[in-house]
C-alpha positions, 0 to 999 in steps of 0.5 A: 472459480465457482460460481455460486458461493456455496460450492466454491464453501465446499470445495476449500472447507467441507472439512471446518464445516463437517466439524461446525456442523457436529457441534453444533449437534452436538450442542442440541441435548444439552439446551434441550435438559438447559429447558427442562431444568427450570420446570424441575426446579419450580415444579419440583425443588419449589414446591415439592409437587409429586415428589416426598423428601427426602429422595435418595440418589445413589445412596444418599438421601437428599432434602428438599433444600439440598435437591434445589441446591443439585438441581440449581447447580445443575442448571448453573453447569448447563448454562456453561456447557450451551455457551462453551459451545457457542464460544466454541463454535463461534470461534472455529466458524469465526476462523473458518471464515478469515481463513476463507477470505484470505483464500478468496482475496489471494485467489482475487489478486491472483486473477488480476495478475493474470488479466489480459492487458486490454482489460485494464483499459476498462476497469480502472483502479478504482473499481478493483481495489474496493473488490478486494478490499471492502466488497469483500469483506462480508464473504469472510463471516458470511462463509464461516457461518454459512452450514452451521448458522441455519443448522445450529440456530435452526436445531435450536429452535427445533429444540426449542418446538419440541420442548414446547409441545412435549410440555403442551400443544397449545403453547406451542402453537400459540408460540409460532402462530406469528412465524409464517407471518414474518417468513412470507412477508420479509423475504419478499422485502428483503429481495427488494432490499437485494437489488438495490443493495446490488445499485449501491455496490455498483454506484459506490465502484463509480465513486471509488473510480471516481476518487482515483481519477481525481488523484490521478489528474490532480495536476489538471484539475489545478491546471484548468481549475476544475475543481467546481466541476468535479465537486458537483459531479462528485455531490451527485454521484453521494445523491444518487447514493443516498437515495439507493441507501435511504430506501435500503434504510426504510426497508430494512426498519419496516422489517425489522418492526416487523420482527419486533412486534410479532417477536412482542405478541407472543408473550401476550398469548402465552400469559392469555392462553396460558394463565386461563390454561393455570388458573382452571388447573390445566397447567402447571405454573413451573410448565407456563413459566418455562414454556416463557423461558423457552419463548423467550430463548426462541427470539434470538435463534429466529431473529439470527435466522433472518438476520442470516437470509437477509446475509445470505442474499448479500453475499451471494449478490457480493460473490457473483458481482465479484466473480463475474467482474474477475473473469474477463475474457481471455483470462490466461490460467494459473498454469502460464504463470506456475509452470516453469520448463527445466531446464529454462531454454534460451530464445534463439533462431528466426522470428516468425509471426504469420496470420497474426490478426487483432482488434481491440475492444470497439471491433478496430482492427489493429493487425490484418493478417500481418505476416513478419518474420526476422532473425533474433542476432538482427536489430530490428526497426519497426516504424510507421504511423500513429496507428499503424499497428506497430504499438499491438505488434510489439505487445504480440512479440512479448507476450502481452496480449494475444492475437485473435488469431495467426501463430508466433514462434521464435525457433522451434519455440510457439511463444502463444503457448510459452509459460511467463517464466520463459518469455519474462526471463527472455524477454523485456518489452519497455513502452513509451511510460514504465511504471516505477514502484514505490521502492528503492532504485535498485528495487526497482532495477533487479525486479526482472531479476525477482522469480522464486525465492532461490536462497533462504535468509538468515533472520536475525528477529525473533518475533518475524520469524515466529510470524513466519512459522506461525503462518507456514501452516495458514498458508497450506490451509488458505492456499496462500504462496508458500514462498518466503518475502524474506528468502534472497529472490535475486537471480544472479545468474540472469543477471550474468554475475554471481553475487551481489557485490557484482550485481551492484557493478553490474546496476551501476554499468547499465545506468551509465549504459541509459544515461541515470548514473549521475543523477543517482550519483546525485541521490548517492550525494544526498542520501545517508550511509551506515558505516555499520554496514559499510565501512570501508566506504565511510572510511573513504569518505573521511580521506576524501573530506581530508583531501578536500580541504587540503585542496581548499587550502591551497587554492586561495581562491577556493580556501573562504569558500567553505566555512569548516565546524570547529568545535570552539568557534561559532559557523557565521554560515550556519543558523543559530541553532545549527551552532547550539546543537554542533550536530544534525538531529536525530529524529523530531526531538531537535525540531529545527523549526521548534528548537525554541519548544524544546524544554533542554533547550530552554533550559540550556539557554536559560543557564547561559543567562540568554533568555532576555537576549533571546527574547531581544534579539527576536524582538529585532528581528521581528520589527526588522522584518515588518520594517522591510517587508511591509510593503512589498508583494509575497513573492519578493526575493526578499522572503526568499533571502529571510525565509525565516518569516513568510509572507502569511505571517508578517500579520501575527508578527504585527500584532504582537508588536503592537501590543509589546513593551520592548522594555518589559520583555519578561512578561510576554505571554507564553505564545508570543514568547515562542514566537520571539524566541523562535526567530534567532535559531533560524538567522545566520549571520553572514547571510542575513546581515541583521547585526543582532547575532552580536560577537559577543552573544557567538562567544556565549552560544560556543560556551552555551554548545559545550554545556548543550552538549556535556549535560545532555540528558540519558534520553536525549542520547542518540537525539543527535549527531554531534560533530566530529572532523575525525568521524562520520556522520551517521545522520547527515547524507555523504555530501554533508559528510564531506564538506563537513561546513557551510558554503560560504553566502556572498561569493561569485558561484560558491556552490558551482565552485564547491560542486566543481572541486567536490567532484573532483574529490571524488574521482581521485578518490574513485569515490564515484561509483560506491557512492552511486550504490549509495544512490541505489538506496534512495526512494522513488516515491509513490509510483516514481513521483520523486524522479522527474519523467525522463529518470522514470523512463530511464530507470526502465530501460536500465531495469529492461536491460540488466536481466540480460534477455534473449530479446529485448522489445523496446516500443518508443521507449525513449519518445520523452527523451531528447534526440541526442540523448535518444541517439547516444542511449539506443547506441549504448544498448545496441552495442550491449545486446551485440549478440542478441536480440533487439526490436525497436518501434521507434518513434523517429524512425529517421534513426532507423538507420541504426538498425540491421533491418527495417519492418515498414508497417501501416495499416496493421499490415507489414508492407516492405522489409529491408535495411534502411538505404534499400527502404529509403531508395525503393519506397516513396511512404518510408522516404516521406515517413522519415522526412 
């Protein structure tokens, strides 16, 4: 990147800057006549000096009044023209600035993608993110005005000064008498402000880093009770920023004071000198008025120029700092990521690394002239103690880091010179912990198959199509990526399949290979399915529902373990709210926690003459809860069983009960009324056994259910998916669709037995793979937070496998798993890569017997090579390591 912001601007927006300059120059004649007209209006149109009316203009006689209207009209026209010039210039410079800001952010982001990995040990996301987002934001505004503002505002000043000189030399000198003082003092103070601004930027970056570190380490902070330490440290950082900004404000307002004071002295000179000259008859009153008006016009451009100088220095510092941060040593050039061999060669032959030398950022040697050789067809285990250099070696082979010296080749290909398009498609790497993006499991799994857009996708959203069409031109102007994010990027050929259906089949096989299939199956069971998109699976799930209940009815031991939803029957294992709605809410309109506040629900309860009954039930439940829980600790199992009242809410209910008359519940204030009304909705008769939901209440709720469904307002249609034994419930998950009811409470191991029956039905219907496919849509959360550590790592291993690389490099990738799981997964992967290369840095050296070849590394050198048995028999250090 250019180290000067002006060079950067000229390189990418020279044409736009020239247009802006031409517009500025074109506005100056109109500005001059705009300043001249007030003098003509006063001296000639109003005072009629040196002119005899009527005057003839283009053969038309004009009297004094008409002449006044003509000149005033011309003045108004010039006002419109001048403002139009300003509008066009401001809009165009704004567009130019935003385009350049878009280009700059894109270039900075692209450079992050080319940073060498060691750079991220010294730069955190807390430092990098503000630089691309907030710190470069002011640069967009400055880039648009970089040339046009000094030209336009400076030209503005020159035109005004020329006008004043033509009118009267003394007046012109009075107008600019104090400007040299501003030009001398303000830049000196501005330099101090700039240095403080530079310090402020650095300190804000440190603050951002602290915030990012706090978010990342929040668990450790809670574990060790160090929140006060973090607050103190944050206070210290805020204090340092405060005093820097305090000094900046002091200087800024001194500068502002000088500007305003000197600007106000101008009228003093005009009135004193100009007034004397008018009294003496040496100056026309119209000329004095025009000069005062012109001087007022000088204030705006002069302030703009001073402010521009401040912004220029600030932008220059910001730009230089950003460029400095985004040019780390060893950054790879753009061609490394953009070049793409055609055809893309496969890797084959012998891997040869010679004299590989690498030191870390402290200068400590990691590899010291290491030599390695091995056939790609062989399965190679790299073993060594911690700090032996195996981590660095695997990253060099995977082309994640560059050695300081040495060569690395695979067959006829020089890996150190190969583009990322080759190494990124033919080599897979995974360390001890892979990263899971905040997306679905499927998106994460197929991430390694998305290198370039391969097929256009037909869009239906008119707004989206319109945006993409409009943005094509802007992409070209700003040098952004021309690749469409809406296209189909998946390289099916790389995965060894021909379409998305086959890819899903392959994905399930790979998930089973790394023992993640059952987990994704469980995610699928808890996920929803759109029957319009996959009607076949929805139909199978309905068949599974029927098969499930057939098996339930056929087995006396299971028959009573599930209470199905029936339209004319109260489900005693569901809450009263679920019984009333008789469906799955869609959105927040029928939030189960706030049903008592819903106006339509209140109306249904009122029409069913249940309002008083609800209040009594609420009062009874609250009284029972207070009686049961009054002396229990917050962690008592009763709070779990009766989850609708927490220990924190007990004092509130005690307070309500103390002021409520049970015989006069209708007169409760609204807040207390809603609290009592909400409690019955959460009661499950078979579980809570409070005796408040009697048979009579159950019958009335079933009748109210019918009213609720039949008279649902039009604006609430679609807000609830009602239960139907013959239809798939789109708002419910797959498991609930099959169960179509509630597991009965109070039966020993009911959940386990029903789970086993469910699995049996799924197996019989051959539904497991379809459910796993649904599970691929499960969102992993930020950084994979919704997955366990083992699930995240298994997903990353599957991602490395599914693109079918020629060489798989794993660096302690299964270290977080137990030994048995490690053993099974290693065997599965080695079987999958029977005719391809695997290099695996093992955390458990004793598992090296599974590999064809073992490379024993110590002190940054390959100390010995051979089969597991050979090394075990002849190498004492190796024997000690595996023991």
